[in-house]
Backbone as CSV, one residue per row, in Angstrom:
resi,resn,N_x,N_y,N_z,CA_x,CA_y,CA_z,C_x,C_y,C_z
1,UNK,22.636,-15.143,-20.275,21.418,-15.523,-21.366,20.896,-14.211,-22.015
2,UNK,20.875,-14.352,-23.089,20.547,-13.014,-24.099,18.912,-13.357,-24.345
3,UNK,18.417,-12.479,-24.240,16.852,-12.342,-24.789,16.560,-11.838,-26.046
4,UNK,15.916,-12.630,-26.993,15.666,-12.129,-28.085,14.616,-11.325,-28.364
5,UNK,14.421,-10.440,-29.264,13.379,-9.387,-29.382,12.068,-10.138,-29.328
6,UNK,11.824,-11.307,-30.338,10.520,-11.532,-30.132,10.140,-12.352,-28.615
7,UNK,11.335,-12.509,-27.746,10.942,-13.053,-26.678,10.327,-12.062,-25.660
8,UNK,10.940,-10.888,-25.898,10.599,-9.789,-25.134,9.024,-9.196,-25.272
9,UNK,8.352,-9.349,-26.304,7.081,-9.239,-26.930,6.237,-10.230,-25.884
10,UNK,6.547,-11.483,-25.751,5.863,-12.343,-25.108,5.954,-12.497,-23.432
11,UNK,6.898,-11.723,-23.030,6.924,-11.767,-21.601,6.009,-10.910,-21.007
12,UNK,5.437,-11.229,-19.699,4.468,-10.659,-18.928,4.802,-9.446,-18.692
13,UNK,4.114,-8.233,-18.857,4.136,-6.849,-18.424,3.774,-6.802,-16.867
14,UNK,4.346,-5.838,-16.163,4.279,-5.686,-14.853,2.985,-4.674,-14.848
15,UNK,2.027,-5.107,-14.060,1.043,-4.272,-13.965,1.104,-3.238,-12.515
16,UNK,0.876,-1.901,-13.080,1.030,-1.047,-11.974,-0.039,-0.217,-11.883
17,UNK,-0.374,0.050,-10.366,-1.657,0.598,-10.138,-1.402,2.138,-9.916
18,UNK,-2.795,2.498,-10.103,-2.560,4.068,-10.099,-3.467,4.551,-8.873
19,UNK,-2.794,5.359,-8.133,-3.357,5.835,-6.885,-4.009,7.368,-7.127
20,UNK,-4.957,7.667,-6.502,-5.365,8.915,-6.401,-4.791,9.665,-5.250
21,UNK,-4.647,11.192,-5.601,-3.896,11.978,-4.278,-4.550,11.511,-3.130
22,UNK,-3.823,11.372,-1.779,-4.481,11.068,-0.687,-5.390,12.136,-0.241
23,UNK,-5.314,13.363,-0.521,-6.362,14.374,-0.410,-7.591,14.082,-0.859
24,UNK,-7.789,13.283,-1.853,-9.039,12.803,-2.561,-9.447,11.765,-2.063
25,UNK,-8.932,10.877,-1.226,-9.250,9.638,-0.586,-10.425,9.662,0.450
26,UNK,-11.585,9.282,0.113,-12.699,9.251,1.011,-13.108,8.200,1.858
27,UNK,-12.594,7.012,1.317,-13.113,5.740,2.098,-12.366,5.701,3.227
28,UNK,-12.966,4.816,4.395,-12.571,5.068,5.696,-11.263,4.196,6.112
29,UNK,-11.214,2.913,5.084,-9.945,2.111,5.291,-9.293,2.116,3.876
30,UNK,-7.865,1.888,4.195,-7.277,1.595,2.888,-6.537,0.228,3.056
31,UNK,-6.128,-0.200,1.681,-5.431,-1.474,1.728,-4.092,-1.641,2.131
32,UNK,-3.495,-2.471,2.424,-1.923,-2.512,2.904,-1.265,-1.863,1.615
33,UNK,-1.725,-2.181,0.476,-0.794,-1.657,-0.650,-1.093,-0.240,-0.955
34,UNK,-1.981,0.223,-0.577,-2.397,1.649,-0.632,-1.738,2.418,0.626
35,UNK,-1.608,1.931,1.829,-0.991,2.657,2.877,0.576,2.597,2.466
36,UNK,0.913,1.520,2.184,2.412,1.432,1.703,2.997,2.637,0.734
37,UNK,2.007,2.830,-0.337,2.153,3.863,-1.266,2.058,5.020,-0.565
38,UNK,1.174,5.197,-0.091,1.285,6.932,0.257,2.212,7.010,1.643
39,UNK,2.510,6.133,2.418,3.439,6.406,3.358,5.034,6.186,3.064
40,UNK,5.126,5.710,1.920,6.304,5.164,1.349,7.204,4.303,2.026
41,UNK,6.346,3.268,2.772,7.049,2.076,3.585,6.865,1.018,2.876
42,UNK,7.965,-0.041,2.940,7.734,-1.240,2.681,6.666,-2.231,2.901
43,UNK,5.940,-3.261,2.409,4.982,-4.132,2.945,5.453,-4.892,4.359
44,UNK,6.787,-5.141,4.161,7.274,-5.525,5.333,7.205,-4.938,6.622
45,UNK,7.148,-3.636,6.352,7.184,-2.643,7.293,5.769,-2.728,8.058
46,UNK,4.843,-2.583,7.241,3.298,-2.577,7.570,2.848,-3.890,8.088
47,UNK,3.579,-4.965,7.861,3.279,-6.459,8.514,3.824,-6.351,9.951
48,UNK,4.841,-5.726,9.898,5.742,-5.597,11.360,4.754,-4.831,12.200
49,UNK,4.525,-3.752,11.804,3.726,-2.990,12.477,2.216,-3.537,13.012
50,UNK,1.874,-4.186,11.993,0.608,-4.866,12.519,0.764,-6.117,13.547
51,UNK,1.872,-6.727,13.140,2.192,-8.074,14.161,2.249,-7.841,15.510
52,UNK,3.295,-6.773,15.475,3.776,-6.424,17.058,2.899,-5.046,17.604
53,UNK,2.191,-4.461,16.889,1.238,-3.505,17.490,1.957,-2.417,17.935
54,UNK,3.116,-2.112,17.128,4.310,-1.319,17.292,4.402,0.011,16.414
55,UNK,3.502,0.181,15.419,3.417,1.209,14.456,2.732,2.412,14.810
56,UNK,3.033,3.713,14.171,2.433,4.916,14.329,0.681,4.900,13.875
57,UNK,0.624,3.678,12.951,-1.016,3.453,12.768,-1.256,2.277,12.830
58,UNK,-2.171,2.208,13.516,-2.977,0.895,14.239,-3.931,0.206,12.889
59,UNK,-3.766,-0.943,12.410,-4.748,-1.560,11.610,-5.689,-2.114,12.204
60,UNK,-6.909,-2.228,11.375,-8.096,-2.558,11.579,-8.289,-4.153,10.978
61,UNK,-8.387,-4.951,11.695,-8.542,-6.483,11.140,-10.015,-7.077,10.760
62,UNK,-10.184,-7.158,9.530,-11.537,-7.668,8.917,-11.290,-8.931,8.278
63,UNK,-11.758,-10.088,8.859,-11.627,-11.364,8.177,-10.445,-11.809,7.468
64,UNK,-9.433,-11.678,8.662,-7.929,-12.120,7.971,-7.203,-11.146,7.213
65,UNK,-7.972,-9.980,6.793,-7.297,-8.790,5.979,-7.155,-7.538,7.261
66,UNK,-6.086,-6.736,6.523,-5.981,-5.502,7.214,-6.665,-4.325,6.706
67,UNK,-7.343,-3.349,7.408,-7.447,-2.198,6.810,-6.818,-0.976,7.771
68,UNK,-6.201,0.140,6.921,-5.462,1.101,7.586,-6.356,2.302,7.381
69,UNK,-6.813,2.837,8.854,-7.567,4.026,8.916,-7.194,5.081,7.858
70,UNK,-7.917,5.603,7.154,-7.430,6.809,6.276,-7.205,8.057,7.085
71,UNK,-8.035,8.345,7.947,-7.704,9.536,8.808,-6.453,9.618,9.493
72,UNK,-5.985,8.215,10.095,-4.530,8.308,10.561,-3.566,8.536,9.779
73,UNK,-3.733,7.724,8.421,-2.715,7.811,7.559,-2.383,9.103,7.066
74,UNK,-3.612,9.929,6.914,-3.731,11.452,6.544,-2.973,12.253,7.719
75,UNK,-3.269,11.923,8.882,-2.677,12.878,10.119,-1.076,12.374,10.007
76,UNK,-0.774,11.136,9.600,0.431,10.883,9.448,1.630,11.568,8.355
77,UNK,0.832,12.029,7.338,1.403,12.471,6.162,1.060,13.829,6.024
78,UNK,0.493,14.260,7.217,0.125,15.713,7.134,-0.502,16.107,6.285
79,UNK,-1.754,15.467,5.650,-2.497,15.822,4.818,-3.988,16.258,5.713
80,UNK,-4.610,16.980,4.976,-5.926,17.366,5.483,-7.029,16.581,4.932
């Protein structure tokens, strides 16, 4: 199936998030998306680490959501 030029303009655009350098992050917990970005891991890996409690970083569970400790992620990535 070919897409015509006028149809391309109507297609939804992918929203890309921008992330500040890990060195500049000061909040105590990161979201799973941020965690995966900084560690270059798939979300499935983060999910597996949280479910099996088997990863190098242990998430904090808050109201059904996961928060990943920034200091542990910085240590894992070798960032001060």
